[in-house]
PyMOL CGO cylinders between C-alpha atoms (Angstrom):
from pymol import cmd
from pymol.cgo import CYLINDER

trace = [
    CYLINDER, -9.80, 37.08, -30.03, -6.12, 37.81, -29.41, 0.3, 1, 1, 1, 1, 1, 1,
    CYLINDER, -6.12, 37.81, -29.41, -5.39, 39.15, -25.93, 0.3, 1, 1, 1, 1, 1, 1,
    CYLINDER, -5.39, 39.15, -25.93, -1.92, 40.53, -26.60, 0.3, 1, 1, 1, 1, 1, 1,
    CYLINDER, -1.92, 40.53, -26.60, 1.59, 39.31, -26.62, 0.3, 1, 1, 1, 1, 1, 1,
    CYLINDER, 1.59, 39.31, -26.62, 4.26, 38.97, -24.00, 0.3, 1, 1, 1, 1, 1, 1,
    CYLINDER, 4.26, 38.97, -24.00, 6.67, 40.40, -26.56, 0.3, 1, 1, 1, 1, 1, 1,
    CYLINDER, 6.67, 40.40, -26.56, 5.28, 43.89, -26.10, 0.3, 1, 1, 1, 1, 1, 1,
    CYLINDER, 5.28, 43.89, -26.10, 7.97, 46.34, -25.00, 0.3, 1, 1, 1, 1, 1, 1,
    CYLINDER, 7.97, 46.34, -25.00, 8.18, 46.51, -21.23, 0.3, 1, 1, 1, 1, 1, 1,
    CYLINDER, 8.18, 46.51, -21.23, 6.52, 43.14, -20.62, 0.3, 1, 1, 1, 1, 1, 1,
    CYLINDER, 6.52, 43.14, -20.62, 8.10, 41.16, -17.83, 0.3, 1, 1, 1, 1, 1, 1,
    CYLINDER, 8.10, 41.16, -17.83, 7.81, 37.43, -17.24, 0.3, 1, 1, 1, 1, 1, 1,
    CYLINDER, 7.81, 37.43, -17.24, 5.59, 36.57, -14.28, 0.3, 1, 1, 1, 1, 1, 1,
    CYLINDER, 5.59, 36.57, -14.28, 7.49, 36.02, -11.02, 0.3, 1, 1, 1, 1, 1, 1,
    CYLINDER, 7.49, 36.02, -11.02, 8.39, 32.42, -10.16, 0.3, 1, 1, 1, 1, 1, 1,
    CYLINDER, 8.39, 32.42, -10.16, 6.15, 30.86, -7.55, 0.3, 1, 1, 1, 1, 1, 1,
    CYLINDER, 6.15, 30.86, -7.55, 7.50, 29.15, -4.46, 0.3, 1, 1, 1, 1, 1, 1,
    CYLINDER, 7.50, 29.15, -4.46, 5.50, 25.95, -4.30, 0.3, 1, 1, 1, 1, 1, 1,
    CYLINDER, 5.50, 25.95, -4.30, 5.64, 23.50, -1.38, 0.3, 1, 1, 1, 1, 1, 1,
    CYLINDER, 5.64, 23.50, -1.38, 7.18, 20.12, -1.98, 0.3, 1, 1, 1, 1, 1, 1,
    CYLINDER, 7.18, 20.12, -1.98, 4.67, 17.56, -3.06, 0.3, 1, 1, 1, 1, 1, 1,
    CYLINDER, 4.67, 17.56, -3.06, 3.70, 14.96, -0.47, 0.3, 1, 1, 1, 1, 1, 1,
    CYLINDER, 3.70, 14.96, -0.47, 4.24, 12.29, -3.13, 0.3, 1, 1, 1, 1, 1, 1,
    CYLINDER, 4.24, 12.29, -3.13, 7.98, 12.91, -3.01, 0.3, 1, 1, 1, 1, 1, 1,
    CYLINDER, 7.98, 12.91, -3.01, 8.13, 11.84, 0.63, 0.3, 1, 1, 1, 1, 1, 1,
    CYLINDER, 8.13, 11.84, 0.63, 8.75, 8.15, 1.31, 0.3, 1, 1, 1, 1, 1, 1,
    CYLINDER, 8.75, 8.15, 1.31, 5.71, 6.20, 2.50, 0.3, 1, 1, 1, 1, 1, 1,
    CYLINDER, 5.71, 6.20, 2.50, 5.69, 5.48, 6.23, 0.3, 1, 1, 1, 1, 1, 1,
    CYLINDER, 5.69, 5.48, 6.23, 6.64, 1.93, 7.14, 0.3, 1, 1, 1, 1, 1, 1,
    CYLINDER, 6.64, 1.93, 7.14, 4.07, -0.38, 8.75, 0.3, 1, 1, 1, 1, 1, 1,
    CYLINDER, 4.07, -0.38, 8.75, 4.69, -3.34, 11.05, 0.3, 1, 1, 1, 1, 1, 1,
    CYLINDER, 4.69, -3.34, 11.05, 2.40, -6.16, 9.89, 0.3, 1, 1, 1, 1, 1, 1,
    CYLINDER, 2.40, -6.16, 9.89, 1.92, -9.48, 11.67, 0.3, 1, 1, 1, 1, 1, 1,
    CYLINDER, 1.92, -9.48, 11.67, 0.88, -12.39, 9.48, 0.3, 1, 1, 1, 1, 1, 1,
    CYLINDER, 0.88, -12.39, 9.48, -0.79, -15.26, 11.31, 0.3, 1, 1, 1, 1, 1, 1,
    CYLINDER, -0.79, -15.26, 11.31, -1.00, -18.30, 9.02, 0.3, 1, 1, 1, 1, 1, 1,
    CYLINDER, -1.00, -18.30, 9.02, -3.49, -20.78, 10.49, 0.3, 1, 1, 1, 1, 1, 1,
    CYLINDER, -3.49, -20.78, 10.49, -3.27, -24.30, 9.09, 0.3, 1, 1, 1, 1, 1, 1,
    CYLINDER, -3.27, -24.30, 9.09, -4.29, -27.67, 10.55, 0.3, 1, 1, 1, 1, 1, 1,
    CYLINDER, -4.29, -27.67, 10.55, -4.82, -26.27, 14.03, 0.3, 1, 1, 1, 1, 1, 1,
    CYLINDER, -4.82, -26.27, 14.03, -1.38, -24.63, 14.12, 0.3, 1, 1, 1, 1, 1, 1,
    CYLINDER, -1.38, -24.63, 14.12, -0.47, -20.98, 13.83, 0.3, 1, 1, 1, 1, 1, 1,
    CYLINDER, -0.47, -20.98, 13.83, 2.70, -19.61, 12.33, 0.3, 1, 1, 1, 1, 1, 1,
    CYLINDER, 2.70, -19.61, 12.33, 3.22, -15.91, 13.00, 0.3, 1, 1, 1, 1, 1, 1,
    CYLINDER, 3.22, -15.91, 13.00, 5.58, -13.81, 10.92, 0.3, 1, 1, 1, 1, 1, 1,
    CYLINDER, 5.58, -13.81, 10.92, 6.35, -10.11, 11.19, 0.3, 1, 1, 1, 1, 1, 1,
    CYLINDER, 6.35, -10.11, 11.19, 7.16, -7.95, 8.19, 0.3, 1, 1, 1, 1, 1, 1,
    CYLINDER, 7.16, -7.95, 8.19, 7.67, -4.24, 7.67, 0.3, 1, 1, 1, 1, 1, 1,
    CYLINDER, 7.67, -4.24, 7.67, 6.20, -2.78, 4.48, 0.3, 1, 1, 1, 1, 1, 1,
    CYLINDER, 6.20, -2.78, 4.48, 5.51, 0.72, 3.13, 0.3, 1, 1, 1, 1, 1, 1,
    CYLINDER, 5.51, 0.72, 3.13, 2.04, 2.14, 3.68, 0.3, 1, 1, 1, 1, 1, 1,
    CYLINDER, 2.04, 2.14, 3.68, -0.17, 1.37, 0.69, 0.3, 1, 1, 1, 1, 1, 1,
    CYLINDER, -0.17, 1.37, 0.69, 1.24, -2.12, 0.15, 0.3, 1, 1, 1, 1, 1, 1,
    CYLINDER, 1.24, -2.12, 0.15, -1.48, -4.50, -1.05, 0.3, 1, 1, 1, 1, 1, 1,
    CYLINDER, -1.48, -4.50, -1.05, -2.66, -7.41, 1.10, 0.3, 1, 1, 1, 1, 1, 1,
    CYLINDER, -2.66, -7.41, 1.10, -1.68, -9.84, -1.70, 0.3, 1, 1, 1, 1, 1, 1,
    CYLINDER, -1.68, -9.84, -1.70, 1.94, -8.60, -1.57, 0.3, 1, 1, 1, 1, 1, 1,
    CYLINDER, 1.94, -8.60, -1.57, 2.12, -9.07, 2.20, 0.3, 1, 1, 1, 1, 1, 1,
    CYLINDER, 2.12, -9.07, 2.20, 0.72, -12.60, 1.88, 0.3, 1, 1, 1, 1, 1, 1,
    CYLINDER, 0.72, -12.60, 1.88, 3.52, -13.46, -0.54, 0.3, 1, 1, 1, 1, 1, 1,
    CYLINDER, 3.52, -13.46, -0.54, 6.00, -12.41, 2.19, 0.3, 1, 1, 1, 1, 1, 1,
    CYLINDER, 6.00, -12.41, 2.19, 4.55, -15.32, 4.21, 0.3, 1, 1, 1, 1, 1, 1,
    CYLINDER, 4.55, -15.32, 4.21, 5.28, -17.68, 1.27, 0.3, 1, 1, 1, 1, 1, 1,
    CYLINDER, 5.28, -17.68, 1.27, 1.57, -18.25, 0.69, 0.3, 1, 1, 1, 1, 1, 1,
    CYLINDER, 1.57, -18.25, 0.69, -0.34, -18.15, -2.60, 0.3, 1, 1, 1, 1, 1, 1,
    CYLINDER, -0.34, -18.15, -2.60, -2.71, -15.19, -2.13, 0.3, 1, 1, 1, 1, 1, 1,
    CYLINDER, -2.71, -15.19, -2.13, -5.31, -16.60, -4.51, 0.3, 1, 1, 1, 1, 1, 1,
    CYLINDER, -5.31, -16.60, -4.51, -5.50, -19.75, -2.36, 0.3, 1, 1, 1, 1, 1, 1,
    CYLINDER, -5.50, -19.75, -2.36, -6.16, -17.94, 0.92, 0.3, 1, 1, 1, 1, 1, 1,
    CYLINDER, -6.16, -17.94, 0.92, -8.82, -16.11, 2.84, 0.3, 1, 1, 1, 1, 1, 1,
    CYLINDER, -8.82, -16.11, 2.84, -7.39, -13.07, 4.64, 0.3, 1, 1, 1, 1, 1, 1,
    CYLINDER, -7.39, -13.07, 4.64, -9.05, -11.64, 7.73, 0.3, 1, 1, 1, 1, 1, 1,
    CYLINDER, -9.05, -11.64, 7.73, -8.54, -8.28, 9.42, 0.3, 1, 1, 1, 1, 1, 1,
    CYLINDER, -8.54, -8.28, 9.42, -10.30, -7.99, 12.79, 0.3, 1, 1, 1, 1, 1, 1,
    CYLINDER, -10.30, -7.99, 12.79, -12.23, -11.17, 11.95, 0.3, 1, 1, 1, 1, 1, 1,
    CYLINDER, -12.23, -11.17, 11.95, -13.60, -9.88, 8.64, 0.3, 1, 1, 1, 1, 1, 1,
    CYLINDER, -13.60, -9.88, 8.64, -12.51, -11.10, 5.19, 0.3, 1, 1, 1, 1, 1, 1,
    CYLINDER, -12.51, -11.10, 5.19, -10.80, -8.48, 3.02, 0.3, 1, 1, 1, 1, 1, 1,
    CYLINDER, -10.80, -8.48, 3.02, -10.08, -8.33, -0.74, 0.3, 1, 1, 1, 1, 1, 1,
    CYLINDER, -10.08, -8.33, -0.74, -6.50, -9.09, -1.79, 0.3, 1, 1, 1, 1, 1, 1,
    CYLINDER, -6.50, -9.09, -1.79, -6.18, -5.69, -3.46, 0.3, 1, 1, 1, 1, 1, 1,
    CYLINDER, -6.18, -5.69, -3.46, -6.80, -3.79, -0.20, 0.3, 1, 1, 1, 1, 1, 1,
    CYLINDER, -6.80, -3.79, -0.20, -3.97, -1.30, 0.50, 0.3, 1, 1, 1, 1, 1, 1,
    CYLINDER, -3.97, -1.30, 0.50, -2.69, -1.38, 4.07, 0.3, 1, 1, 1, 1, 1, 1,
    CYLINDER, -2.69, -1.38, 4.07, -2.64, 1.99, 5.82, 0.3, 1, 1, 1, 1, 1, 1,
    CYLINDER, -2.64, 1.99, 5.82, -1.90, 1.05, 9.44, 0.3, 1, 1, 1, 1, 1, 1,
    CYLINDER, -1.90, 1.05, 9.44, 0.01, -1.51, 11.47, 0.3, 1, 1, 1, 1, 1, 1,
    CYLINDER, 0.01, -1.51, 11.47, -2.17, -4.59, 12.01, 0.3, 1, 1, 1, 1, 1, 1,
    CYLINDER, -2.17, -4.59, 12.01, -2.43, -8.36, 12.16, 0.3, 1, 1, 1, 1, 1, 1,
    CYLINDER, -2.43, -8.36, 12.16, -3.58, -10.38, 9.15, 0.3, 1, 1, 1, 1, 1, 1,
    CYLINDER, -3.58, -10.38, 9.15, -5.00, -13.84, 9.73, 0.3, 1, 1, 1, 1, 1, 1,
    CYLINDER, -5.00, -13.84, 9.73, -4.37, -16.03, 6.69, 0.3, 1, 1, 1, 1, 1, 1,
    CYLINDER, -4.37, -16.03, 6.69, -6.44, -19.17, 6.17, 0.3, 1, 1, 1, 1, 1, 1,
    CYLINDER, -6.44, -19.17, 6.17, -5.14, -21.29, 3.27, 0.3, 1, 1, 1, 1, 1, 1,
    CYLINDER, -5.14, -21.29, 3.27, -8.14, -22.72, 1.43, 0.3, 1, 1, 1, 1, 1, 1,
    CYLINDER, -8.14, -22.72, 1.43, -6.38, -25.59, -0.29, 0.3, 1, 1, 1, 1, 1, 1,
    CYLINDER, -6.38, -25.59, -0.29, -3.37, -27.82, 0.26, 0.3, 1, 1, 1, 1, 1, 1,
    CYLINDER, -3.37, -27.82, 0.26, -1.07, -29.78, -1.96, 0.3, 1, 1, 1, 1, 1, 1,
    CYLINDER, -1.07, -29.78, -1.96, -1.83, -33.30, -2.48, 0.3, 1, 1, 1, 1, 1, 1,
]
cmd.load_cgo(trace, "trace")
């Protein structure tokens, strides 16, 4: 059933709404991430700064490691490579294979 038309004499357009800016337009906060690459009894520690939400696999590439050939630990627990980072932390990277 037809409810009427806005073209009726005297009809006014609805007032414009003042909407808050979307949070998605704000830049993501930056996180300080330490990458500890443990190989053959040695540790190489790198520091990178990335936007919040960056995937673990992307951060591992900053350490010049192949993510698919590594185990990544956060607080001693293994994490999936597609985990988004939401806070500053230390990643321990254990390469699982070497060239040969």
